[in-house]
Backbone atoms as SQL, in Angstrom:
CREATE TABLE atoms (id INTEGER PRIMARY KEY, chain TEXT, resi INTEGER, resn TEXT, atom TEXT, x REAL, y REAL, z REAL);
INSERT INTO atoms VALUES
  (1, 'A', 1, 'MET', 'N', 15.699, -18.342, -16.108),
  (2, 'A', 1, 'MET', 'CA', 15.209, -17.897, -17.391),
  (3, 'A', 1, 'MET', 'C', 15.817, -18.748, -18.498),
  (4, 'A', 2, 'SER', 'N', 15.068, -19.033, -19.499),
  (5, 'A', 2, 'SER', 'CA', 15.511, -19.888, -20.599),
  (6, 'A', 2, 'SER', 'C', 16.295, -19.101, -21.640),
  (7, 'A', 3, 'ASP', 'N', 17.228, -19.779, -22.297),
  (8, 'A', 3, 'ASP', 'CA', 17.987, -19.156, -23.373),
  (9, 'A', 3, 'ASP', 'C', 17.311, -19.353, -24.726),
  (10, 'A', 4, 'ASP', 'N', 16.193, -20.026, -24.760),
  (11, 'A', 4, 'ASP', 'CA', 15.479, -20.285, -26.004),
  (12, 'A', 4, 'ASP', 'C', 14.944, -18.974, -26.574),
  (13, 'A', 5, 'LYS', 'N', 15.435, -18.571, -27.748),
  (14, 'A', 5, 'LYS', 'CA', 15.052, -17.289, -28.342),
  (15, 'A', 5, 'LYS', 'C', 13.613, -17.281, -28.833),
  (16, 'A', 6, 'THR', 'N', 12.999, -18.445, -28.976),
  (17, 'A', 6, 'THR', 'CA', 11.616, -18.483, -29.433),
  (18, 'A', 6, 'THR', 'C', 10.630, -18.350, -28.278),
  (19, 'A', 7, 'GLU', 'N', 11.138, -18.316, -27.054),
  (20, 'A', 7, 'GLU', 'CA', 10.256, -18.178, -25.892),
  (21, 'A', 7, 'GLU', 'C', 9.553, -16.827, -25.948),
  (22, 'A', 8, 'THR', 'N', 8.288, -16.811, -25.602),
  (23, 'A', 8, 'THR', 'CA', 7.525, -15.582, -25.599),
  (24, 'A', 8, 'THR', 'C', 6.689, -15.520, -24.328),
  (25, 'A', 9, 'LEU', 'N', 6.373, -14.315, -23.922),
  (26, 'A', 9, 'LEU', 'CA', 5.535, -14.130, -22.744),
  (27, 'A', 9, 'LEU', 'C', 4.052, -14.142, -23.113),
  (28, 'A', 10, 'LEU', 'N', 3.765, -14.165, -24.389),
  (29, 'A', 10, 'LEU', 'CA', 2.386, -14.160, -24.857),
  (30, 'A', 10, 'LEU', 'C', 1.832, -15.574, -24.923),
  (31, 'A', 11, 'GLU', 'N', 0.542, -15.690, -24.664),
  (32, 'A', 11, 'GLU', 'CA', -0.159, -16.958, -24.855),
  (33, 'A', 11, 'GLU', 'C', -1.112, -16.762, -26.028),
  (34, 'A', 12, 'PHE', 'N', -0.980, -17.612, -27.024),
  (35, 'A', 12, 'PHE', 'CA', -1.769, -17.461, -28.243),
  (36, 'A', 12, 'PHE', 'C', -2.969, -18.383, -28.226),
  (37, 'A', 13, 'PRO', 'N', -4.074, -17.950, -28.826),
  (38, 'A', 13, 'PRO', 'CA', -4.299, -16.656, -29.457),
  (39, 'A', 13, 'PRO', 'C', -4.494, -15.558, -28.413),
  (40, 'A', 14, 'CYS', 'N', -4.169, -14.319, -28.808),
  (41, 'A', 14, 'CYS', 'CA', -4.334, -13.176, -27.909),
  (42, 'A', 14, 'CYS', 'C', -4.553, -11.906, -28.722),
  (43, 'A', 15, 'GLU', 'N', -5.187, -10.927, -28.087),
  (44, 'A', 15, 'GLU', 'CA', -5.351, -9.625, -28.723),
  (45, 'A', 15, 'GLU', 'C', -4.003, -8.919, -28.683),
  (46, 'A', 16, 'PHE', 'N', -3.569, -8.391, -29.820),
  (47, 'A', 16, 'PHE', 'CA', -2.248, -7.783, -29.912),
  (48, 'A', 16, 'PHE', 'C', -2.345, -6.454, -30.648),
  (49, 'A', 17, 'PRO', 'N', -1.974, -5.350, -29.991),
  (50, 'A', 17, 'PRO', 'CA', -1.936, -4.064, -30.688),
  (51, 'A', 17, 'PRO', 'C', -0.550, -3.868, -31.310),
  (52, 'A', 18, 'ILE', 'N', -0.516, -3.555, -32.580),
  (53, 'A', 18, 'ILE', 'CA', 0.750, -3.315, -33.261),
  (54, 'A', 18, 'ILE', 'C', 0.702, -1.890, -33.810),
  (55, 'A', 19, 'LYS', 'N', 1.798, -1.155, -33.678),
  (56, 'A', 19, 'LYS', 'CA', 1.802, 0.253, -34.049),
  (57, 'A', 19, 'LYS', 'C', 2.874, 0.531, -35.088),
  (58, 'A', 20, 'ALA', 'N', 2.500, 1.313, -36.093),
  (59, 'A', 20, 'ALA', 'CA', 3.433, 1.768, -37.119),
  (60, 'A', 20, 'ALA', 'C', 3.366, 3.290, -37.170),
  (61, 'A', 21, 'ILE', 'N', 4.514, 3.918, -37.340),
  (62, 'A', 21, 'ILE', 'CA', 4.595, 5.374, -37.388),
  (63, 'A', 21, 'ILE', 'C', 5.254, 5.771, -38.700),
  (64, 'A', 22, 'GLY', 'N', 4.685, 6.792, -39.331),
  (65, 'A', 22, 'GLY', 'CA', 5.249, 7.291, -40.579),
  (66, 'A', 22, 'GLY', 'C', 4.936, 8.759, -40.750),
  (67, 'A', 23, 'LYS', 'N', 5.549, 9.366, -41.764),
  (68, 'A', 23, 'LYS', 'CA', 5.244, 10.765, -42.070),
  (69, 'A', 23, 'LYS', 'C', 3.781, 10.862, -42.456),
  (70, 'A', 24, 'GLN', 'N', 3.165, 11.962, -42.066),
  (71, 'A', 24, 'GLN', 'CA', 1.744, 12.175, -42.321),
  (72, 'A', 24, 'GLN', 'C', 1.452, 12.111, -43.820),
  (73, 'A', 25, 'ARG', 'N', 0.524, 11.252, -44.180),
  (74, 'A', 25, 'ARG', 'CA', 0.042, 11.149, -45.558),
  (75, 'A', 25, 'ARG', 'C', -1.348, 10.544, -45.509),
  (76, 'A', 26, 'ASP', 'N', -2.155, 10.875, -46.491),
  (77, 'A', 26, 'ASP', 'CA', -3.558, 10.455, -46.485),
  (78, 'A', 26, 'ASP', 'C', -3.756, 8.945, -46.527),
  (79, 'A', 27, 'ASP', 'N', -2.815, 8.226, -47.127),
  (80, 'A', 27, 'ASP', 'CA', -3.014, 6.789, -47.298),
  (81, 'A', 27, 'ASP', 'C', -2.211, 5.921, -46.327),
  (82, 'A', 28, 'LEU', 'N', -1.599, 6.508, -45.306),
  (83, 'A', 28, 'LEU', 'CA', -0.778, 5.716, -44.388),
  (84, 'A', 28, 'LEU', 'C', -1.598, 4.641, -43.677),
  (85, 'A', 29, 'ASP', 'N', -2.798, 4.985, -43.240),
  (86, 'A', 29, 'ASP', 'CA', -3.615, 3.971, -42.558),
  (87, 'A', 29, 'ASP', 'C', -3.970, 2.817, -43.498),
  (88, 'A', 30, 'ALA', 'N', -4.224, 3.112, -44.767),
  (89, 'A', 30, 'ALA', 'CA', -4.527, 2.053, -45.739),
  (90, 'A', 30, 'ALA', 'C', -3.304, 1.176, -45.996),
  (91, 'A', 31, 'ILE', 'N', -2.124, 1.781, -46.026),
  (92, 'A', 31, 'ILE', 'CA', -0.885, 1.024, -46.231),
  (93, 'A', 31, 'ILE', 'C', -0.666, 0.059, -45.070),
  (94, 'A', 32, 'VAL', 'N', -0.783, 0.572, -43.849),
  (95, 'A', 32, 'VAL', 'CA', -0.580, -0.254, -42.657),
  (96, 'A', 32, 'VAL', 'C', -1.639, -1.357, -42.601),
  (97, 'A', 33, 'PHE', 'N', -2.895, -0.992, -42.848),
  (98, 'A', 33, 'PHE', 'CA', -3.979, -1.978, -42.830),
  (99, 'A', 33, 'PHE', 'C', -3.717, -3.103, -43.831),
  (100, 'A', 34, 'SER', 'N', -3.279, -2.758, -45.037),
  (101, 'A', 34, 'SER', 'CA', -3.066, -3.791, -46.057),
  (102, 'A', 34, 'SER', 'C', -1.932, -4.738, -45.681),
  (103, 'A', 35, 'ILE', 'N', -0.909, -4.225, -45.007),
  (104, 'A', 35, 'ILE', 'CA', 0.188, -5.091, -44.561),
  (105, 'A', 35, 'ILE', 'C', -0.310, -6.078, -43.511),
  (106, 'A', 36, 'VAL', 'N', -1.050, -5.580, -42.528),
  (107, 'A', 36, 'VAL', 'CA', -1.551, -6.462, -41.470),
  (108, 'A', 36, 'VAL', 'C', -2.577, -7.447, -42.040),
  (109, 'A', 37, 'LEU', 'N', -3.428, -6.984, -42.944),
  (110, 'A', 37, 'LEU', 'CA', -4.456, -7.843, -43.542),
  (111, 'A', 37, 'LEU', 'C', -3.844, -9.041, -44.266),
  (112, 'A', 38, 'LYS', 'N', -2.670, -8.858, -44.831),
  (113, 'A', 38, 'LYS', 'CA', -1.979, -9.952, -45.521),
  (114, 'A', 38, 'LYS', 'C', -1.705, -11.120, -44.570),
  (115, 'A', 39, 'HIS', 'N', -1.524, -10.814, -43.283),
  (116, 'A', 39, 'HIS', 'CA', -1.193, -11.833, -42.285),
  (117, 'A', 39, 'HIS', 'C', -2.370, -12.193, -41.375),
  (118, 'A', 40, 'VAL', 'N', -3.422, -11.361, -41.411),
  (119, 'A', 40, 'VAL', 'CA', -4.589, -11.573, -40.543),
  (120, 'A', 40, 'VAL', 'C', -5.849, -11.537, -41.412),
  (121, 'A', 41, 'PRO', 'N', -6.192, -12.643, -42.054),
  (122, 'A', 41, 'PRO', 'CA', -7.384, -12.672, -42.904),
  (123, 'A', 41, 'PRO', 'C', -8.635, -12.311, -42.107),
  (124, 'A', 42, 'GLY', 'N', -9.515, -11.552, -42.724),
  (125, 'A', 42, 'GLY', 'CA', -10.767, -11.189, -42.072),
  (126, 'A', 42, 'GLY', 'C', -10.670, -9.997, -41.140),
  (127, 'A', 43, 'LEU', 'N', -9.529, -9.341, -41.104),
  (128, 'A', 43, 'LEU', 'CA', -9.352, -8.159, -40.253),
  (129, 'A', 43, 'LEU', 'C', -10.308, -7.061, -40.699),
  (130, 'A', 44, 'SER', 'N', -10.993, -6.430, -39.751),
  (131, 'A', 44, 'SER', 'CA', -11.927, -5.363, -40.113),
  (132, 'A', 44, 'SER', 'C', -11.235, -4.009, -40.027),
  (133, 'A', 45, 'GLU', 'N', -11.705, -3.065, -40.835),
  (134, 'A', 45, 'GLU', 'CA', -11.127, -1.722, -40.821),
  (135, 'A', 45, 'GLU', 'C', -11.353, -1.036, -39.480),
  (136, 'A', 46, 'GLY', 'N', -12.318, -1.507, -38.701),
  (137, 'A', 46, 'GLY', 'CA', -12.566, -0.954, -37.376),
  (138, 'A', 46, 'GLY', 'C', -11.451, -1.251, -36.394),
  (139, 'A', 47, 'ALA', 'N', -10.533, -2.134, -36.760),
  (140, 'A', 47, 'ALA', 'CA', -9.401, -2.484, -35.897),
  (141, 'A', 47, 'ALA', 'C', -8.280, -1.454, -35.979),
  (142, 'A', 48, 'VAL', 'N', -8.437, -0.456, -36.849),
  (143, 'A', 48, 'VAL', 'CA', -7.384, 0.529, -37.100),
  (144, 'A', 48, 'VAL', 'C', -7.716, 1.849, -36.411),
  (145, 'A', 49, 'ARG', 'N', -6.730, 2.370, -35.672),
  (146, 'A', 49, 'ARG', 'CA', -6.848, 3.701, -35.055),
  (147, 'A', 49, 'ARG', 'C', -5.646, 4.524, -35.493),
  (148, 'A', 50, 'SER', 'N', -5.878, 5.786, -35.823),
  (149, 'A', 50, 'SER', 'CA', -4.761, 6.648, -36.199),
  (150, 'A', 50, 'SER', 'C', -4.745, 7.887, -35.317),
  (151, 'A', 51, 'ARG', 'N', -3.530, 8.401, -35.130),
  (152, 'A', 51, 'ARG', 'CA', -3.361, 9.578, -34.284),
  (153, 'A', 51, 'ARG', 'C', -2.210, 10.416, -34.838),
  (154, 'A', 52, 'PRO', 'N', -2.483, 11.680, -35.173),
  (155, 'A', 52, 'PRO', 'CA', -1.409, 12.533, -35.677),
  (156, 'A', 52, 'PRO', 'C', -0.495, 12.994, -34.544),
  (157, 'A', 53, 'SER', 'N', 0.741, 13.318, -34.888),
  (158, 'A', 53, 'SER', 'CA', 1.664, 13.870, -33.893),
  (159, 'A', 53, 'SER', 'C', 1.220, 15.287, -33.538),
  (160, 'A', 54, 'SER', 'N', 1.780, 15.842, -32.487),
  (161, 'A', 54, 'SER', 'CA', 1.358, 17.164, -32.019),
  (162, 'A', 54, 'SER', 'C', 1.567, 18.250, -33.070),
  (163, 'A', 55, 'LYS', 'N', 2.599, 18.127, -33.896),
  (164, 'A', 55, 'LYS', 'CA', 2.850, 19.120, -34.945),
  (165, 'A', 55, 'LYS', 'C', 2.266, 18.704, -36.291),
  (166, 'A', 56, 'GLY', 'N', 1.702, 17.511, -36.355),
  (167, 'A', 56, 'GLY', 'CA', 1.069, 17.050, -37.576),
  (168, 'A', 56, 'GLY', 'C', 2.017, 16.530, -38.638),
  (169, 'A', 57, 'ASN', 'N', 3.287, 16.346, -38.291),
  (170, 'A', 57, 'ASN', 'CA', 4.259, 15.859, -39.275),
  (171, 'A', 57, 'ASN', 'C', 4.238, 14.342, -39.418),
  (172, 'A', 58, 'TYR', 'N', 3.846, 13.652, -38.359),
  (173, 'A', 58, 'TYR', 'CA', 3.837, 12.190, -38.341),
  (174, 'A', 58, 'TYR', 'C', 2.464, 11.695, -37.913),
  (175, 'A', 59, 'CYS', 'N', 2.245, 10.422, -38.147),
  (176, 'A', 59, 'CYS', 'CA', 0.992, 9.798, -37.733),
  (177, 'A', 59, 'CYS', 'C', 1.306, 8.401, -37.219),
  (178, 'A', 60, 'SER', 'N', 0.678, 8.017, -36.118),
  (179, 'A', 60, 'SER', 'CA', 0.831, 6.647, -35.621),
  (180, 'A', 60, 'SER', 'C', -0.461, 5.897, -35.910),
  (181, 'A', 61, 'ILE', 'N', -0.296, 4.706, -36.423),
  (182, 'A', 61, 'ILE', 'CA', -1.421, 3.841, -36.764),
  (183, 'A', 61, 'ILE', 'C', -1.324, 2.601, -35.885),
  (184, 'A', 62, 'THR', 'N', -2.372, 2.335, -35.109),
  (185, 'A', 62, 'THR', 'CA', -2.418, 1.141, -34.271),
  (186, 'A', 62, 'THR', 'C', -3.477, 0.197, -34.822),
  (187, 'A', 63, 'VAL', 'N', -3.082, -1.046, -35.010),
  (188, 'A', 63, 'VAL', 'CA', -4.016, -2.081, -35.461),
  (189, 'A', 63, 'VAL', 'C', -4.049, -3.157, -34.376),
  (190, 'A', 64, 'THR', 'N', -5.230, -3.425, -33.851),
  (191, 'A', 64, 'THR', 'CA', -5.392, -4.464, -32.837),
  (192, 'A', 64, 'THR', 'C', -6.052, -5.672, -33.498),
  (193, 'A', 65, 'PHE', 'N', -5.425, -6.828, -33.328),
  (194, 'A', 65, 'PHE', 'CA', -5.912, -8.041, -33.975),
  (195, 'A', 65, 'PHE', 'C', -5.681, -9.232, -33.063),
  (196, 'A', 66, 'THR', 'N', -6.290, -10.349, -33.392),
  (197, 'A', 66, 'THR', 'CA', -6.079, -11.584, -32.651),
  (198, 'A', 66, 'THR', 'C', -4.876, -12.295, -33.251),
  (199, 'A', 67, 'ALA', 'N', -3.769, -12.259, -32.522),
  (200, 'A', 67, 'ALA', 'CA', -2.537, -12.911, -32.978),
  (201, 'A', 67, 'ALA', 'C', -2.622, -14.399, -32.681),
  (202, 'A', 68, 'THR', 'N', -2.179, -15.199, -33.636),
  (203, 'A', 68, 'THR', 'CA', -2.236, -16.646, -33.469),
  (204, 'A', 68, 'THR', 'C', -0.874, -17.266, -33.180),
  (205, 'A', 69, 'SER', 'N', 0.205, -16.510, -33.428),
  (206, 'A', 69, 'SER', 'CA', 1.546, -17.044, -33.166),
  (207, 'A', 69, 'SER', 'C', 2.577, -15.923, -33.153),
  (208, 'A', 70, 'GLN', 'N', 3.720, -16.208, -32.550),
  (209, 'A', 70, 'GLN', 'CA', 4.835, -15.265, -32.562),
  (210, 'A', 70, 'GLN', 'C', 5.327, -15.060, -33.995),
  (211, 'A', 71, 'ALA', 'N', 5.311, -16.111, -34.782),
  (212, 'A', 71, 'ALA', 'CA', 5.755, -16.021, -36.178),
  (213, 'A', 71, 'ALA', 'C', 4.885, -15.046, -36.969),
  (214, 'A', 72, 'GLN', 'N', 3.591, -15.033, -36.697),
  (215, 'A', 72, 'GLN', 'CA', 2.684, -14.111, -37.368),
  (216, 'A', 72, 'GLN', 'C', 3.055, -12.665, -37.035),
  (217, 'A', 73, 'ILE', 'N', 3.298, -12.381, -35.763),
  (218, 'A', 73, 'ILE', 'CA', 3.674, -11.032, -35.334),
  (219, 'A', 73, 'ILE', 'C', 4.995, -10.624, -35.975),
  (220, 'A', 74, 'GLU', 'N', 5.969, -11.515, -35.962),
  (221, 'A', 74, 'GLU', 'CA', 7.273, -11.212, -36.548),
  (222, 'A', 74, 'GLU', 'C', 7.175, -10.963, -38.047),
  (223, 'A', 75, 'ALA', 'N', 6.295, -11.680, -38.732),
  (224, 'A', 75, 'ALA', 'CA', 6.117, -11.478, -40.174),
  (225, 'A', 75, 'ALA', 'C', 5.543, -10.091, -40.463),
  (226, 'A', 76, 'ILE', 'N', 4.620, -9.636, -39.625),
  (227, 'A', 76, 'ILE', 'CA', 4.054, -8.295, -39.801),
  (228, 'A', 76, 'ILE', 'C', 5.135, -7.249, -39.577),
  (229, 'A', 77, 'TYR', 'N', 5.926, -7.382, -38.502),
  (230, 'A', 77, 'TYR', 'CA', 7.019, -6.441, -38.255),
  (231, 'A', 77, 'TYR', 'C', 8.015, -6.444, -39.412),
  (232, 'A', 78, 'HIS', 'N', 8.293, -7.609, -39.968),
  (233, 'A', 78, 'HIS', 'CA', 9.217, -7.721, -41.103),
  (234, 'A', 78, 'HIS', 'C', 8.690, -6.921, -42.299),
  (235, 'A', 79, 'ASP', 'N', 7.399, -7.060, -42.588),
  (236, 'A', 79, 'ASP', 'CA', 6.808, -6.321, -43.704),
  (237, 'A', 79, 'ASP', 'C', 6.750, -4.823, -43.423),
  (238, 'A', 80, 'PHE', 'N', 6.514, -4.441, -42.166),
  (239, 'A', 80, 'PHE', 'CA', 6.564, -3.020, -41.806),
  (240, 'A', 80, 'PHE', 'C', 7.954, -2.459, -42.087),
  (241, 'A', 81, 'LYS', 'N', 8.980, -3.201, -41.697),
  (242, 'A', 81, 'LYS', 'CA', 10.360, -2.747, -41.888),
  (243, 'A', 81, 'LYS', 'C', 10.686, -2.573, -43.372),
  (244, 'A', 82, 'ALA', 'N', 10.116, -3.403, -44.219),
  (245, 'A', 82, 'ALA', 'CA', 10.371, -3.331, -45.659),
  (246, 'A', 82, 'ALA', 'C', 9.607, -2.194, -46.344),
  (247, 'A', 83, 'CYS', 'N', 8.648, -1.601, -45.656),
  (248, 'A', 83, 'CYS', 'CA', 7.814, -0.544, -46.239),
  (249, 'A', 83, 'CYS', 'C', 8.469, 0.817, -46.007),
  (250, 'A', 84, 'GLU', 'N', 8.798, 1.522, -47.079),
  (251, 'A', 84, 'GLU', 'CA', 9.512, 2.792, -46.929),
  (252, 'A', 84, 'GLU', 'C', 8.647, 3.915, -46.354),
  (253, 'A', 85, 'GLN', 'N', 7.326, 3.776, -46.370),
  (254, 'A', 85, 'GLN', 'CA', 6.454, 4.797, -45.779),
  (255, 'A', 85, 'GLN', 'C', 6.390, 4.693, -44.255),
  (256, 'A', 86, 'ILE', 'N', 6.832, 3.574, -43.705),
  (257, 'A', 86, 'ILE', 'CA', 6.815, 3.367, -42.254),
  (258, 'A', 86, 'ILE', 'C', 8.213, 3.622, -41.715),
  (259, 'A', 87, 'THR', 'N', 8.311, 4.571, -40.771),
  (260, 'A', 87, 'THR', 'CA', 9.626, 4.938, -40.240),
  (261, 'A', 87, 'THR', 'C', 9.949, 4.270, -38.909),
  (262, 'A', 88, 'MET', 'N', 8.924, 3.813, -38.184),
  (263, 'A', 88, 'MET', 'CA', 9.155, 3.201, -36.875),
  (264, 'A', 88, 'MET', 'C', 7.995, 2.280, -36.532),
  (265, 'A', 89, 'THR', 'N', 8.294, 1.238, -35.762),
  (266, 'A', 89, 'THR', 'CA', 7.240, 0.343, -35.284),
  (267, 'A', 89, 'THR', 'C', 7.387, 0.134, -33.782),
  (268, 'A', 90, 'LEU', 'N', 6.270, -0.139, -33.148),
  (269, 'A', 90, 'LEU', 'CA', 6.262, -0.440, -31.707),
  (270, 'A', 90, 'LEU', 'C', 5.416, -1.676, -31.482);
């Protein structure tokens, strides 16, 4: 195995589902969509799926897009981390 930290198991371009979780709010899907759209031009709203938690306190938003590089994915995760409405990412 290589020690190169930039090594990835993904081959680009590839379909990549990215998930963000936050407290339930009406605009969480729009917030997540706008963050991903900043890095994935032309992303359609149909790429977004949302699912409430069993008690309805949280919501998970999954956006599936064609990733072009590891740097693109890392930039989206970085922006998710900076967003106070997002509590967790997968």
